[in-house]
N, CA, C and O of each residue as an XYZ file, in Angstrom:
432
protein
N     -19.403      5.440     16.167
C     -18.453      5.184     17.189
C     -17.850      4.132     17.790
O     -18.568      3.274     18.302
N     -16.380      4.001     17.839
C     -15.682      3.333     18.294
C     -15.810      2.816     19.854
O     -16.596      3.275     20.683
N     -15.009      1.923     20.032
C     -14.861      1.096     21.573
C     -13.107      1.772     22.243
O     -12.537      1.441     23.283
N     -12.722      2.617     21.346
C     -11.595      2.721     21.519
C      -9.808      1.604     21.224
O      -9.862      0.374     21.225
N      -8.920      2.107     21.084
C      -7.913      1.541     20.514
C      -7.638      0.339     21.526
O      -7.456      0.459     22.738
N      -7.646     -0.841     20.791
C      -7.734     -2.121     21.504
C      -5.911     -2.069     21.997
O      -5.050     -1.412     21.412
N      -5.734     -2.821     23.026
C      -4.033     -3.286     23.407
C      -4.428     -4.545     23.286
O      -5.450     -4.996     23.803
N      -3.345     -5.401     22.343
C      -3.434     -6.546     22.002
C      -1.938     -7.213     22.497
O      -0.985     -6.481     22.764
N      -1.893     -8.112     22.548
C      -0.328     -9.112     22.798
C      -0.244    -10.515     22.307
O      -1.289    -11.036     21.918
N       0.611    -11.039     22.283
C       0.783    -12.727     21.547
C      -0.201    -13.387     22.314
O      -0.705    -14.318     21.686
N      -0.627    -13.240     23.392
C      -1.717    -14.179     23.828
C      -2.895    -13.807     23.115
O      -3.566    -14.769     22.741
N      -3.384    -12.534     22.786
C      -4.696    -12.102     22.496
C      -4.931    -11.641     20.952
O      -5.980    -11.215     20.468
N      -3.628    -11.845     20.282
C      -3.698    -11.399     18.718
C      -4.592    -12.302     18.099
O      -5.513    -11.753     17.493
N      -4.572    -13.536     18.085
C      -5.417    -14.530     17.304
C      -6.918    -14.325     17.801
O      -7.815    -14.530     16.984
N      -7.116    -14.079     18.607
C      -8.865    -14.090     19.264
C      -9.111    -12.524     18.878
O     -10.098    -12.329     18.168
N      -8.552    -11.694     19.151
C      -8.776    -10.197     18.723
C      -8.635     -9.547     17.735
O      -9.100     -8.411     17.648
N      -7.803    -10.261     16.551
C      -7.275     -9.905     15.478
C      -8.189    -10.704     14.075
O      -9.006    -10.552     13.166
N      -7.257    -11.649     14.806
C      -6.962    -12.714     13.320
C      -8.567    -13.473     13.303
O      -8.926    -14.342     12.508
N      -9.186    -13.017     14.143
C     -10.681    -13.749     14.505
C     -12.003    -13.146     14.726
O     -13.136    -13.627     14.745
N     -11.470    -11.773     14.911
C     -12.410    -10.463     15.045
C     -13.976    -10.561     14.241
O     -15.022    -10.159     14.750
N     -13.884    -11.036     13.211
C     -15.075    -11.008     12.249
C     -15.102     -9.847     11.540
O     -16.115     -9.730     10.849
N     -14.251     -8.868     11.476
C     -14.211     -7.409     10.466
C     -12.704     -7.091     10.845
O     -11.997     -7.321     11.826
N     -12.525     -6.423      9.554
C     -11.193     -6.142      9.218
C     -10.120     -5.426     10.817
O     -10.626     -4.739     11.704
N      -9.335     -5.650     10.790
C      -8.409     -4.657     11.729
C      -7.147     -4.347     11.154
O      -6.427     -5.106     10.503
N      -6.913     -2.954     11.509
C      -5.784     -2.349     11.228
C      -4.790     -2.564     12.956
O      -5.182     -2.081     14.018
N      -4.201     -2.943     12.876
C      -2.895     -2.812     13.812
C      -1.536     -2.050     14.060
O      -0.678     -2.024     13.178
N      -1.421     -1.646     14.853
C      -0.336     -0.470     15.001
C       0.309     -1.502     15.850
O      -0.218     -2.050     16.818
N       1.876     -1.778     15.247
C       2.836     -2.021     15.919
C       3.721     -1.194     16.645
O       4.152     -0.340     15.870
N       4.293     -1.027     18.035
C       5.372      0.144     18.506
C       5.872     -0.130     19.439
O       5.906     -1.320     19.751
N       6.492      0.893     20.303
C       7.219      0.414     21.518
C       7.210      2.065     22.223
O       7.253      3.086     21.537
N       7.150      2.038     23.586
C       6.809      3.338     24.392
C       8.248      4.089     23.854
O       7.947      5.181     23.374
N       9.367      3.898     23.803
C      10.785      4.518     23.498
C      10.687      5.044     22.104
O      11.626      5.708     21.665
N       9.727      4.829     21.435
C       9.396      5.294     19.479
C       8.926      6.451     19.386
O       7.705      6.584     19.310
N       9.619      7.358     19.374
C       9.047      8.643     18.963
C       8.162      9.065     18.232
O       7.259      9.843     18.543
N       8.473      8.329     16.697
C       7.327      7.989     15.865
C       6.044      7.712     15.923
O       5.126      8.360     15.419
N       5.967      6.462     16.720
C       5.262      5.722     17.471
C       4.090      6.460     18.097
O       2.935      6.042     18.012
N       4.436      7.580     18.733
C       3.633      8.270     19.471
C       3.283      9.041     18.645
O       2.157      9.258     19.093
N       3.380      9.910     17.385
C       3.276     10.849     16.386
C       2.029     10.513     16.024
O       1.109     11.322     15.914
N       1.936      9.079     15.789
C       0.672      8.404     15.205
C      -0.179      8.081     15.856
O      -1.216      7.810     15.251
N      -0.188      7.946     17.374
C      -0.890      7.773     18.196
C      -2.278      8.220     17.792
O      -3.125      7.467     17.311
N      -2.433      9.487     18.025
C      -3.240     10.297     18.270
C      -4.483     10.031     16.857
O      -5.711     10.000     16.925
N      -3.605      9.877     15.693
C      -4.523      9.634     14.445
C      -5.150      8.460     14.248
O      -6.065      8.316     13.438
N      -4.662      7.505     15.021
C      -5.314      6.097     14.837
C      -6.535      6.244     16.310
O      -7.398      5.392     16.521
N      -6.366      7.306     17.047
C      -7.629      7.522     17.914
C      -8.891      7.897     17.435
O     -10.013      7.461     17.690
N      -8.318      9.194     16.354
C      -9.395      9.604     15.487
C     -10.091      8.980     14.684
O     -11.279      9.207     14.453
N      -9.398      8.115     14.174
C      -9.851      7.145     13.061
C     -10.508      6.184     13.805
O     -11.630      5.799     13.475
N      -9.774      5.642     15.031
C     -11.069      4.791     15.388
C     -12.529      4.765     15.524
O     -13.450      4.016     15.201
N     -12.291      6.440     16.434
C     -13.842      7.248     16.703
C     -14.679      6.760     15.344
O     -15.657      6.014     15.330
N     -14.031      7.381     14.225
C     -14.811      7.393     12.801
C     -15.122      5.973     12.428
O     -16.294      5.620     12.291
N     -14.152      5.170     12.263
C     -14.566      3.924     11.734
C     -14.683      2.398     12.419
O     -14.786      1.257     11.968
N     -14.602      3.060     13.895
C     -14.709      1.860     14.927
C     -15.877      0.677     14.768
O     -15.961     -0.496     15.133
N     -16.521      1.370     14.216
C     -17.957      0.471     14.343
C     -17.521     -1.008     13.017
O     -17.842     -2.196     13.006
N     -16.696     -0.179     12.084
C     -16.571     -1.469     10.883
C     -14.993     -2.191     11.146
O     -14.784     -3.381     10.909
N     -14.052     -1.343     11.621
C     -12.730     -1.530     11.547
C     -12.215     -2.004     13.099
O     -12.512     -1.178     13.961
N     -11.732     -2.805     13.423
C     -11.273     -3.027     15.099
C      -9.539     -2.359     15.009
O      -8.687     -3.009     14.403
N      -9.258     -1.288     15.546
C      -8.203     -0.586     15.569
C      -7.162     -1.174     16.696
O      -7.600     -0.958     17.826
N      -6.099     -1.751     16.690
C      -5.412     -2.371     18.116
C      -3.911     -1.729     17.635
O      -3.430     -1.295     16.588
N      -3.390     -1.967     19.276
C      -1.888     -1.799     19.128
C      -1.120     -2.687     19.781
O      -1.479     -2.929     20.934
N      -0.174     -3.238     19.382
C       0.505     -4.255     19.718
C       2.003     -3.543     20.435
O       2.475     -2.589     19.816
N       2.486     -3.851     21.290
C       4.039     -3.256     21.841
C       4.693     -4.345     21.821
O       4.280     -5.387     22.331
N       5.995     -4.193     21.115
C       6.755     -5.127     20.356
C       7.622     -5.676     21.288
O       8.123     -6.795     21.189
N       7.823     -4.782     22.317
C       8.682     -5.043     23.599
C       7.865     -5.989     24.452
O       8.502     -6.787     25.139
N       6.596     -6.013     24.502
C       6.067     -6.751     25.715
C       5.275     -8.267     24.690
O       4.781     -9.244     25.254
N       5.337     -8.106     23.240
C       4.745     -8.962     22.744
C       5.946     -9.761     21.206
O       5.691     -9.663     20.005
N       7.054    -10.407     21.769
C       7.859    -10.605     20.690
C       7.599    -11.606     19.508
O       8.278    -11.870     18.515
N       6.473    -12.041     19.920
C       6.181    -13.471     18.930
C       5.408    -12.594     17.946
O       6.133    -12.497     16.956
N       4.581    -12.094     17.804
C       3.686    -11.535     16.609
C       4.560    -10.602     15.967
O       4.773    -10.880     14.787
N       5.080     -9.661     16.366
C       5.894     -8.866     15.409
C       7.237     -9.829     14.494
O       7.482     -9.545     13.322
N       7.933    -10.852     15.162
C       8.442    -11.486     14.212
C       7.447    -12.705     13.303
O       7.827    -13.059     12.187
N       6.269    -13.228     13.868
C       5.607    -13.819     12.845
C       5.133    -12.770     11.552
O       4.584    -13.322     10.599
N       5.334    -11.241     11.495
C       5.155    -10.904     10.301
C       6.160    -10.048      9.933
O       6.024     -8.915      9.474
N       7.037    -10.562     10.126
C       8.760     -9.899      9.699
C       8.919     -8.410      9.826
O       9.693     -7.777      9.107
N       8.059     -7.785     10.892
C       8.354     -6.275     11.548
C       9.963     -6.247     11.708
O      10.669     -7.028     12.345
N      10.314     -5.190     10.992
C      11.718     -4.602     11.308
C      11.855     -3.034     11.865
O      12.668     -2.569     12.663
N      11.220     -2.663     11.451
C      10.839     -1.153     12.065
C       9.919     -0.803     12.261
O       9.026     -1.038     11.447
N       9.576      0.128     13.733
C       8.513      0.875     13.862
C       8.397      2.095     13.688
O       9.502      2.636     13.639
N       7.272      3.012     13.533
C       5.745      1.536     13.585
C       5.551      1.172     12.382
O       5.805      1.827     11.371
N       5.048      0.009     12.459
C       4.608     -0.865     11.193
C       2.987     -0.939     11.864
O       2.591     -1.258     12.985
N       2.122     -0.390     10.358
C       0.858     -0.535     10.763
C       0.377     -1.718      9.530
O       0.523     -1.593      8.314
N      -0.227     -2.868     10.268
C      -0.671     -3.724      8.986
C      -2.282     -3.991      9.072
O      -2.935     -4.111     10.109
N      -2.785     -4.056      7.666
C      -4.499     -4.215      8.032
C      -4.464     -5.666      7.792
O      -3.449     -6.211      7.357
N      -5.342     -6.186      8.012
C      -5.939     -7.755      8.491
C      -7.717     -7.816      7.929
O      -8.634     -7.099      8.331
N      -7.753     -8.485      7.302
C      -8.800     -9.020      6.826
C      -8.925    -10.423      6.623
O      -8.205    -11.087      5.878
N      -9.930    -10.876      7.361
C     -10.460    -12.611      7.059
C      -9.098    -13.018      8.064
O      -8.487    -13.932      7.511
N      -8.547    -12.681      9.160
C      -7.332    -13.177      9.348
C      -5.813    -13.448      8.313
O      -4.975    -14.323      8.530
N      -5.780    -12.456      7.208
C      -4.827    -12.683      6.234
C      -4.229    -10.868      6.140
O      -5.037     -9.950      6.282
N      -3.259    -10.700      5.975
C      -2.691     -9.586      5.614
C      -3.174     -8.618      4.415
O      -2.689     -8.987      3.346
N      -3.784     -7.776      4.334
C      -4.169     -7.063      3.367
C      -2.706     -6.266      2.724
O      -2.050     -6.495      1.708
N      -2.557     -5.261      3.803
C      -1.393     -4.153      3.241
C      -0.593     -3.682      4.733
O      -0.958     -3.584      5.905
N       0.756     -3.445      3.952
C       0.991     -2.494      5.386
C       1.945     -1.431      4.922
O       2.484     -1.292      3.824
N       2.025     -0.721      6.007
C       2.749      0.518      6.105
C       3.140      0.797      7.011
O       2.687      0.626      8.143
N       4.458      1.490      6.525
C       5.997      1.383      7.658
C       6.296      2.942      7.773
O       6.486      3.692      6.816
N       6.300      3.280      9.071
C       6.811      4.559      9.793
C       5.708      5.348     10.124
O       4.593      4.828     10.124
N       5.836      6.396     10.376
C       5.007      7.776     11.005
C       4.333      8.432      9.664
O       5.039      9.066      8.880
N       3.402      8.310      9.514
C       2.450      9.018      8.271
C       1.262      9.863      8.651
O       0.933      9.846      9.837
N       0.611     10.563      7.846
C      -0.205     12.070      8.176
C      -1.125     11.149      8.637
O      -0.879      9.949      8.513
N      -2.331     11.602      9.243
C      -3.587     10.983      9.407
C      -4.373     10.555      7.955
O      -4.962      9.484      7.808
N      -4.261     11.584      6.943
C      -4.838     11.520      5.885
C      -4.266     10.675      5.133
O      -4.932     10.609      4.100
N      -3.060      9.733      5.071
C      -2.520      8.592      4.528
C      -3.159      7.750      5.129
O      -3.700      6.812      4.543
N      -3.230      7.971      6.712
C      -3.976      6.423      7.730
C      -5.078      6.572      7.027
O      -5.197      5.553      6.346
N      -6.086      7.414      6.796
C      -7.474      6.886      6.530
C      -7.238      6.833      4.870
O      -8.294      6.254      4.618
N      -6.906      6.933      4.171
C      -6.450      6.672      2.913
C      -6.179      4.770      3.014
O      -6.814      3.856      2.488
N      -5.401      4.761      3.598
C      -5.040      3.152      4.041
C      -6.463      2.769      4.652
O      -7.255      2.748      3.710
N      -6.948      2.535      5.551
C      -7.858      1.961      5.979
C      -9.359      2.231      5.147
O     -10.407      1.640      5.410
N      -9.235      2.947      4.416
C     -10.468      2.766      3.267
C     -10.343      1.957      2.430
O     -11.442      1.563      2.039
N      -9.230      1.338      1.773
C      -8.948      0.062      1.061
C      -9.741     -0.985      1.420
O     -10.025     -1.822      0.562
N     -10.299     -1.129      2.938
C     -11.004     -2.446      3.069
C     -12.350     -1.964      3.304
O     -13.191     -2.842      3.499
N     -12.668     -0.969      3.323
C     -14.133     -0.469      3.355
C     -15.322     -0.546      2.257
O     -16.429     -0.070      2.511
């Protein structure tokens, strides 16, 4: 059982994601983005299942402009999978929970 989906920002991104000591899935989103809201429940359900092995986090692109720029994010939602501080893979757009689960399983 996990600890909930973390909120990360430009200041906490390095410590909570890149130096997490385990893989991380970050959802880059914004409150005005409909598709972003659509995947939030799936992220929470997956966090409950895999939260002991993977950090699940979301980063509000409106409040944290530097991090999305650093990873060349042009559309939201964009989900990026990190391992050992490096990008392993990324998904753009709202996807079904089953697709997200396959994505997460790439690093388990």
